N, C-alpha and C positions, 0 to 999 in steps of 0.2 A: 480286531485286527492284530496280527502277529507282529512282534518286533522284527527289525531287519537282521540280516545275518551278522553284520559287524557288532551289533548290540548283543546278540546272542553269544557270539564267540568271546565276548568280554564278560558278560553277566554270568553265564553258566559255569565257567571255571572258578569265578570268585565265589559263587554260591556253594560249589562243590568243596572248595578249600575251607570255607567257613564251616560247612558240615563236617568235614574231616577234623578240623580243630575242635569242634564241639564234641564229636564222639570221642576224641582222644582225651578230652578233659573230663568227660562224664563217665565213660566206660572204664572199669577197673582192669578188665582183661582186654585191652585195646587190640593188639595185633591178633591174638588168638580168638577173640570173641567176634571177629569179623566174618566167620565162616557161615553163620546162620543167615538165611535170607530175610528173616523178620527183624533184623537189627538195623539201626540207622547207619552204623559203621559200614556194613556191607554195601549199601547204596552210595555212600560217600566215597568209597573206593572204586565202585563200578563206574560211576559217572565220568571221572577223568579218562578212563580207558575208552569209553564209548564216544567221547567228543572227537578225537582224531578220525575215528571211523566215520562218524556223521559228516565231518567236514570233507573227507576224501570222497565219499559218495555224492555229496552235494556238488562238489566241483566236477566230478565225473559226469553227473547228469547235465550240469550246465555246459560242459564241453561237448557232450553229445548233441545237445540242442543247438549249440553254435555251429557245429560241423554239419548237422542236418540242414539247417537253414541256408548255409552258404554254399552248398553243393547243388 
């Protein structure tokens, strides 16, 4: 069973922030070394960008379902 949306909206940014701090402390070339897709730093920077997009489309879908049911 998947966790609820409020749990995910809190848990995913915290895990992303922890990953970002971990990569900043471990990787010597932190900002410049984030361009390779096989590094942990790349995904810890990519995740905070994808979260607002996910939330927007989730709310867009929910609003579409609401409008479809009430018309």
